[in-house]
N, C-alpha and C positions, 0 to 999 in steps of 0.2 A: 754341714749343718743340716742340710736336708736329711740325711740319714739319721740325725737326732730328732728330729721333728716327726719322722714316720715311726722311730721308735715309741716315742711318746703317744702319738695316737694310737698305736697298737696297744700299749700299755692302758691307756684310758679305756678303749674299746673292751679290751678284757676284762678290767674292773666293772665296767658299766655291765657287761654281760653275766658277770658272776654276781653283781648284785641283784641283777633281774632274777636270776636263778633262785637266790636265795629269798627273795621276797615271795617268789611264787610257791616256793616249798612252804615256808611259814605261813602264807596265806591259805593253801591248801590244808594243813594241819589245823588252823585256826578254824577254817570254816566247818571241818567234821565236828567240832565239839560247839562251836558257836550256834550252827543250826539247832543241834540237839538242846541246847540249854534255851534258846529262843522261843522255839516250838512249845518245850515243857513249860515255862515261865509264862508265856502269854497265851497258853492254850489256843493254839491254832494248828489245822492241819498241815503237813508238809508240802502239799499241793498247793496251798494258797501262799505260803512262804516262797515257793519256787516261782510261781507265777509272778509274785511281786518282786523278786530278783531280777527276772528276765525284764520285767517292765523296765526297773532301774538301768539294766544293761542297755537297753535299746535306747533309752533316754540319755544315757552318758554318752553313748557311742555316736549320737547324732549331734552332739555339742562341739563347737569348735575347740580344736586342742591348741591354745595360743601360749600355754606357760611353759610348755617343753621345750628346752632349746636345742638347735639343731647340732648334729656332730661336728661342723664346721666351727660353730660358735665355741663349743667346748673344748676344741683344738686351739682356737685363737687365745681363748681366756688361760689355757693351761700353759701357753708358751710366754703369755706374759709374765706368769707368776715365777717362772724358771729362770 
């Protein structure tokens, strides 16, 4: 039983890591085209755009992250459904 739970945790961890990698790649590709389009449509310079992005980055990083479940919670919930 313990071995099965360990395998499930490894599988979930691998899937979670793969999803994070995929989303990061998609985000970076989207960012390349989004910035150019946004700057062109709204006619602002790139420096102002990136200052705004950094301001939002700092703002979002200081907010408490209460919505993300802990790995232990994900592990317990996944065992409940198997």
